[in-house]
N, C-alpha and C positions, 0 to 999 in steps of 0.2 A: 467419536471418542468422547467420553465424559471429560469435562474440564477438571473436576476435583477428584483425582484418583486416590488420594490418601494412601499411597504405597508406603510400606515400612522402610523403604530404601530409595535412593536416587538411581533409577535405571540407567541414566546416562553415565554417571560416575562408575556404576558397576560395569557398563560396557567398556569404559576406559581401562578398568582393572583387567578385565578379560582380554582386551586387546593387547595390553602389555604382556600378559601371561602367554598369549599365543605367539606374538611377534617380537617380544623382547622389549627391554627398557628403552632401547634406541628407536623404537617404532614411533610413528606419528600419532600417538594416542591423544596428545594435547589438542592439535587442530581438529581431530575427529570429534572429541567431546565438545569442543567449542562450536563447531559447525552444527553438530546435532542439537546442541542447546539452542542455537539461533533458530533452527528449523522448528523446534518444539515451541519456542516463544511465538514464532510466526503463526503456528497453528492456533495457539491460545488467543492471540490478538485477533486474527481474522474471524475466529468463531464468535468472539465477543462483538467485534465491529459489525459482522453480518447480522447478528441478532439485534443490535441497536438500529442499524440502517433498515432492517426488515420491519421495524415498527412504523416506518415511514414509506413503505412500499419499495425499498431499495435494497440492493446488495452493496457491499462496500465498494466494489469495482464501479458500480453505477454512481455511487456517491462521489467517488474521486473524479469521475468525468464531469459531474455537475459542478464540483468545486473548481475544476480547471476552467470550465466555461464561465463561471461567475467571476473568476480572477482575470479573465481576458478583458481588454478595453471595452468591447462592445457586447460582451456576452455571447460571442460567436467565434468559432474557429473552424478551419478546414479539417476534414477527416484525417488527412496526413499529419497535420500539426497535432491533433489529439493523440494519435498513436505514438508520435515521437515524444511528446511531453509526458504521457503516461508510461512510456517505455514498454509498450506492448506491440505485438504484431498488428499491422493494419487491419487484418481480418477481425481480431479481437476488438479493436476500437470500433469498427463498423458494427459488429454484433452488439456491443454495449450501447451504442447510439441508437440502433434500431429498436432495442428494448425500451430505451428511454422515450423514443418517439411514440411507441405503442402505448406507453403510460401517460402521454401528454406532458412529460417533463421537458422534452426537447422537440424542436421543429427542425426538419431538414429543408434547406432551401438551396436552389442552384448556386454554384460557385461562379460569380461573374468573371473571374480570371481563368477558369477551367470548366468548360461546359460539361465535361465528363464527370467532374467532381461535385461534391456537395459541401455545404457549410452547415454545421450544427449550431442551433441557437437555443439557449436556455429560455424556458417559458417562465411566467410568474409562478405557476404551480411547481415547476422544477426548482425554482429559487426557494420557495417556501419549504419544500421537502428537504432541500440541502441545508437550509438554515436550522430547521428543527433537528436534523441529524447531527449537525455540528454542535448544537447546544448539548445534546445528549452525550456525544463523544467527549466534549470538554468536561462535562459533569463527572465523568469517570476517569479524567486525566489520560484519555487515550489508552487505558489499561496499564499505565505505568505509574500510578500513584504511589506504589510501594517504593519507588526510587526517588531520591531527593533531586531537586533541580540540578545540582552539581553532578550527580550520578547520571542523570539523563543527558547532560551535555557531554560527559566523558564517553558514554555509550555511543552517542551520535558521532562523536569525533572518531572513535575507533572503527565504527562501521563505515564511516565516510571513506576511510583509507582503503577499505575493500572495494568500495564503489569506484573510487578514483583509479585503482589498479585495474579494474574491469573495463575502464573506458567509458563509464556513464557520462562523464562530462570532463571538460578541460579545466584544470585548476587555474584560478585567477583571483584577483583581488575581490571581485564581487561574487564569487562562486558560492560563498557561504551566506545565504540569506535565510534566516529563520525567525 
């Protein structure tokens, strides 16, 4: 789907109007248009992020895995921990790491605590690709440059409430690290 559609109307707002016309003013059109807007913004952001990461031989999902490894104390994590921290199914984490290994961005080494498992270790090449992608993402303000810093904070806070309700993490004093 093209990023810049230049439609003469907002199709999500139109869907809201049609929703209310079909199911009445008491229907749940507000959460529908809000959720649909979030989904559209996600499409726009992932398209932009994948294009940026692609310039460095990555997808955004692979970039996230490299960032996670770079943030770890020793540049290495177990496959289980990677899936948990990226909030993806273990199979997805394994697939992502396998692709990074094939590119030379990550090495898989045996897990000394679990002979059946493996540890992913970021390579210097992986670190360089991650750093270059990060610089490019920061240069476009992660696709949110049209929002002020206060608006970005407000949006993060609002969406965080959805994530807390879904059980992504347990609220605590150190749960908001940004």
